N, C-alpha and C positions, 0 to 999 in steps of 0.2 A: 720072214716078211711081217711087218706090222701094218695095221690098218687104222684109218681115222675112226674116231668114236661114233660119230653120228651117221655118216654115209658110207662107211666101210670102203673107203678109197685106199689103195695100196700105198704103203710108205716104205720105200726101199732103203737099204743100207749098203755100204760098199761091197760087202761080201755076197750080196744077192746077185743072182743071175736073172736079168730081166727077160721074162718070157712074153712072147707075142700075145698069148691068150690073156694074160694078166693086164697088159697094156690096153688091148682092145676092149676088154670088159670095162675098164675104168672109163674109157672115153664114151662108151655107150651109156654108162650110168650117168655121166655128166650131161650128155645130150638129152637123155630122158628127163633128168631133173630140171634143166633149163627150160625145156619145152613145157613141162608141167607148170613151172613158175609163170611162164608167159601166158599160158592159157588161164591160170588162176587170176593173174593181173588183169587180163582182158575181161574176164567174168566180173571181177570186182568193179572195174571201171564202168562196165555196163550197168551194174546194180546201182552205183552212185548216180549215174546219169538218169536212171529210171526213177530213183527216189526224188531227185531234184525236180524232174518233170512233174511227178505226182504232187510234190509240195507246192510248186508254182500253180498247178491246176487247182489244188485244194484252196489256196489263197484266193485265186481268181473266182472260183465258184462257191466260196464260203457263203453261208446263208446270211441274210440281212440281219437277223437277230444276233448272230455272233459278232458281226462287225459293229453293230450298235452297242453291244455289251462292252467290247474293247474300248471304243471311243468314250463311252460313258465313264468307264473306270479311269481313263486318262484325264478326263475333264474334272472328275472329283479330286484327282491328285493336283490339278491346276487350282481348283477351289481352295484346297488346304494350303497350297503354296501362297496364295494371296493373303490368307490369314496369318501365315508365318511372317510374311513381309510386314504386315500391320503391327505385329508384336515386337519387331526389332526396332531399336532406336536408330541404327544406321543400316542402310541397305547396301549389300555388296553389289558391284557392277554385274549386271546380268542382261542378257538379251531376251526379248520376248515377254517381258513382264514389268509391272510397276505397281506401287502403292502410293497414293497421295492423300494425306490428311488435309482437310479443308478448314482446320481449326486454327485460329490465331493469326495465320499469315495473311498478307494481302491477297486479293483475288488474283489468280494467274493472269498473265497478259492475254492468254487465249480464251478468256471468259468474257461474257457480256450478259447484261440484264440481271445479274445476280448481285446482291448486296452482301457486304462483309458484316456478319452479325457478331463475330467474336468467336463463337464455338462452331460456326458453320457458314457456308454460303447460302443465302436465303432469298426466297422469292414469294411474293404475296399478291393477292387480288381481292380487295374489299368489295362489298356489295354497294357501298355508297361513299361519296366523298364527305369529309367533314373539315371544319375550319380548325386552325391552330388554337383559337380561343376555346372551341368546344372541347378539345382534348385536354387543354389546361384546366378546364373547369372540373375535371375528374381527379386532379392531383391534390392530395392532402399530405401535409407534413405530419409525421408521427412524433418525431423528436428532433431537436437541433444537434449539431455537432458541437461538443464542448472540448476545448483544448486547455489543459492544466499545465502551467509552466513548472518544469522540474519534476513532473509526475505523469509520464506518458501512460502508465497503467490505468490512470483515472480518466483518460480521454474517453468520450462516448461518441458514436457516429451519428451523423444526420441520416434520418430515414424518411423517405418519401414513398407514398403508396398511391397507385392509380389503377383503374380498370378501363382500358380504352374501348370505344365502341366498335372499332375496326382496326385492321392492320395498318401499320405505318412506322414512322421513325422520328425521333427527335433530331433535328439538325443542330440545335443548341438549347441549353437551358441555363437559367441564371440563378446564382446564389448570392446572398449578402454575407460578406466576410467582415467581421468586426474583430480587431486584434489590438492588444496593448502589451506593454512590457516586452517589446520585441527585441530579441538579441540574435536575429538572423536576417540574411538578405533574401532568402527564398525558402519555400516549404513545399513538401510533396503531399498531395492528396491521392488516396486510392478510391476509385469510383467503381462500384460493382452493380451490375444489373441482374436482379434475381427474379426468376419466374416462380411465383408461389404455387402455381398449379402443378408444375412439373417437379418443383423442389430443386431446381438447378440454376447455377449462375450461367447466364447466356453470354455475358460480356464483362470484362474487367480491364481497367486501364489505370495508369498513373499519370497525373498531370503535375507539372512544376509551376508554381505561382510566385511572383515577386512579392516580397514583404517589406520593401523599402518604403519609408514614409517620413515626411518632415514633422509629422504631428504625433503627439503621445498616443492618441487613439486613431487607429486606421480603420476606416469604413469604406468598403468598395464593393461594387457589383462584379462578381467573377462570372464571366460567360464561358461555359464549357462547350466548346464546339467539337463534339464527338457524335457520330451517328449511333444511336441506340435503337435497335429494331424491336418491334413488339407485335404480337398477334392480337386479333380482336377477341374480346370477351375474357381474356386471362387477366389475373391480378399480378401486377409487378411491384417490385420494391427497388428503389434506388438507394444505395448505401454510399455515403461519403465519409471516409475516415482518414486519420493520420496518426503516425507514430511520433510526430514531432512534439517536443515539450520545451521549445525555446521561446514561447510566448503564451500569453493567456488570450483565449479567443472563443468566439461563438460564430457558427455558420448556420444560416436559415435559408430555406427555399424562398426565392423572390417571386411572389405570386402576382406581380403587376402585369397587366395585359401587354403583350407585345415583346416581353423580355425572353420568354421561352417560345421556341418555334417547333411545331410538329408538322409532319407531312403525311397525308393519307395516301394509300396506294390502291388504286382502282383500275389501272391500265391492264389491258390484256397483253402481258409481256411474256416473251419466251426467254428463259434463261439458258445460256449455251456455255458448255465447258468442253474444250477440245484438247486433244493430245495426239502426238505422233510417236510411235513406239518402234525402234529398230529391233528386228527379230533375228538378224544375222543370216537367215536363210528362210525359204518358204516353209510354212508349218501346215500341219494337218487341219487344225481347228483351234478354237480358243474360247475363253470365258471372260466376261467382264462383270464385276460386282459393284453395286452402288449402295452405300449405307446412308439412309436418310430418315427423316421424321416428318410426316404430314400433320397439319392441324386443320381444324374446321372441316370444310368439304374437301380438303386436300387438292390433288391434281394428278397429272400423269407424267411418266418418264418414258422416253424413247431413246434409242441409240442408233446413230448412223455410223456403220462400221464399213469403211472403204466403199461408201456409196450405198450400201444396203441398209434399209430402214428396218430395225428390229424392235419388237415389243419384248417385254421381259418374259422369260421362260417360266419363272416362278418368283414368288415373294415370300420371305420367311421372317419371323421374329428372331432377333439375335441380341446378345449383350456384347458390346465391343470391349476392347482391351482396357478401357477406362471404367467399365461397369455401367455404361449408358445403354438403356434399352432402345433399340432402333429397329427399323425395317430394312431388309436387305433385298434389293432387286437383282436377279441374276439374268444375264443376257448370254446366250450361246450363239456363236457365229454359224455353226452348221455348214461350213464351207472352208476351203483352203485359205490360208492367210499369206500374203506376200512377204518378202523380206523386210519391207517397211510398211507398217500398217497405221491407219489413221482412224481415230475415234472422235465422235462428237455426241456428247450427252445433251439432250434437249429436255427442259423442264417447263411445263405449262400448268398454271394453277386454275382450278375451278373458281367461280365467283364465290367469295366467302371463304377461300382456302389459302393456305400457304404451305411451303415445303422448305425444309432445311436440309441441305446436302452436307453430310459430315465427312465422307471420304469416298474414294472410288479406287478400283484396282483392276488389273487385267493380267492374264497369263495365257500364253499360247502353248500348244502341245505339238 
């Protein structure tokens, strides 16, 4: 008679004579083995259920510090995710997060009280009103724009410099364009608005102007109707240039009263920026970041998140992806977020202050 290797169960061959004792002993061994397996399985199941109950109880009764540490770590991951979104040229479709640059593009439809400055959305509140003539009295021409036919490399820009007494914006300004030897129907001027205090171009635009004329010498007032925003007490430079070399010309600032219009800003205005974000499902918490720069006496930012009014948790100095030094306000929800969440950023300036909003972002956890 042979036996199995592991449990010594009998293995008969044809020539074996089956004995009752052998058969009964095999059945008893099988019974004992199955009974032991069932008992072991029951004990293991009980241990699993006990561990599960203990784990649930541990989660339920975990100390506040541990819960806060976990949430803080997740929020820092959300913070880093916002900056990763800012660094990308194109954002993949995602739920529960966004990044929005406020540079260059028109103000969002869900914005109010904010002006398009070019590099940011902007809000200001001056201490006193001033007339258009008063601001124009501060404007000085440094050099005219010279256009050399057939030699664009020799062209030189028009440079205007001024230091406004308070915040405001140009609704239009006037230039005198003199041109001759014209061999084109239109020309393009590049207009740049440079803040000499910060060393940054705050706005740039191209304008196309007609050059058709029945006369050999064309002299015309060119009225540029673009809003250029400025802060009080800073020195600005307006640069007008062209790469065109199809005519000979000269451009000067037109300093006649009434041709250039400026508007002072003194109203107590609240700038509002809103956004609705789909999260796919309810989330544990979330973070919103606002990158901005105040001037003068500055102002305050607040966030209304699904009806809850939040002040910033902290404010830090950062350098954004373009190398610009900014302040970054951080808002934490500290509450659950629904599957669709709504944000409203509110900006209020102090008297004599202004705030430029450069971007904002949000991520849920």
